PLY file of the C-alpha trace (Angstrom):
ply
format ascii 1.0
element vertex 88
property float x
property float y
property float z
element edge 87
property int vertex1
property int vertex2
end_header
-13.18 9.47 -0.59
-14.47 8.97 2.65
-18.12 7.37 2.11
-20.46 7.88 4.84
-23.67 5.39 5.35
-26.82 6.84 4.24
-28.02 7.18 7.51
-24.94 9.90 8.06
-26.14 12.70 7.54
-29.55 12.59 9.86
-27.19 11.46 12.72
-25.83 14.53 12.05
-28.74 16.78 12.00
-30.02 14.82 14.88
-26.28 15.44 16.88
-27.24 18.95 15.78
-30.48 19.62 16.66
-30.16 17.61 20.20
-27.56 20.21 20.87
-29.87 23.03 20.28
-32.66 21.31 22.25
-30.32 21.06 25.53
-29.30 24.64 24.78
-32.28 26.31 25.03
-33.53 23.97 28.12
-30.25 25.16 29.68
-31.11 29.25 28.84
-34.92 28.68 30.07
-33.80 27.37 33.33
-31.83 30.27 33.81
-28.33 28.04 35.69
-25.41 29.15 33.91
-23.41 26.35 31.70
-21.20 26.09 35.44
-23.83 24.57 37.54
-25.46 22.51 34.62
-22.14 20.91 34.11
-21.83 20.56 38.25
-25.55 19.17 38.93
-24.87 17.02 36.25
-21.48 15.90 37.05
-20.60 16.41 32.49
-17.36 18.49 32.41
-17.85 21.89 31.43
-15.09 21.35 28.06
-17.98 18.14 27.11
-20.74 20.23 27.44
-18.97 23.22 25.55
-18.19 20.47 22.85
-21.12 18.61 22.77
-23.43 22.24 22.21
-21.80 22.79 19.71
-22.59 19.57 17.94
-19.34 18.65 18.37
-20.04 16.17 19.75
-23.17 13.56 20.48
-24.88 13.50 23.45
-25.34 10.31 25.58
-28.74 8.76 26.99
-27.16 9.45 30.35
-26.18 13.25 29.84
-29.62 14.09 28.35
-31.17 12.10 30.92
-28.63 14.33 34.02
-29.46 17.69 31.64
-33.23 17.52 31.89
-33.44 16.76 35.65
-31.08 20.14 36.35
-32.73 22.21 33.30
-36.61 20.40 34.87
-37.42 18.85 31.57
-38.77 15.87 30.60
-36.50 13.81 28.56
-38.20 13.86 25.59
-37.61 17.39 24.94
-34.04 16.26 24.07
-35.88 14.18 21.49
-37.04 15.29 17.57
-39.92 15.02 16.82
-40.03 12.94 14.31
-38.20 10.29 16.01
-41.40 9.98 19.13
-43.77 7.40 18.76
-47.47 8.88 18.29
-50.00 8.93 20.80
-53.00 6.00 19.98
-56.34 7.33 19.02
-58.88 6.19 20.50
0 1
1 2
2 3
3 4
4 5
5 6
6 7
7 8
8 9
9 10
10 11
11 12
12 13
13 14
14 15
15 16
16 17
17 18
18 19
19 20
20 21
21 22
22 23
23 24
24 25
25 26
26 27
27 28
28 29
29 30
30 31
31 32
32 33
33 34
34 35
35 36
36 37
37 38
38 39
39 40
40 41
41 42
42 43
43 44
44 45
45 46
46 47
47 48
48 49
49 50
50 51
51 52
52 53
53 54
54 55
55 56
56 57
57 58
58 59
59 60
60 61
61 62
62 63
63 64
64 65
65 66
66 67
67 68
68 69
69 70
70 71
71 72
72 73
73 74
74 75
75 76
76 77
77 78
78 79
79 80
80 81
81 82
82 83
83 84
84 85
85 86
86 87
C-alpha cells in the first residue's frame, strides 16, 4: 500500500488542470502540436505525454509554451493559486 502525502491529490489535480489549459492554448493558437514542439524545443513525445497529464510541465516549458501560443504565462496557473490584486 502506498502512502501519499496530503498534497498528492492536489498535485494530480493541478497537473491535469494545467495540461488542459495548455491544450486549449495550443488549440486556440491554430498551431499544430508539431509546430509548438519545434518552436519550444519540447520534444513532441514529451509534449504529448504532458498534454495527457501523465507528467507535469515545468516552469520553463510553460513559459516557452505561453510564448509559442501567444498567451500570458499566468494562463497556465489555476485561479486559486493566483495572488488577488489589492483593492484600493
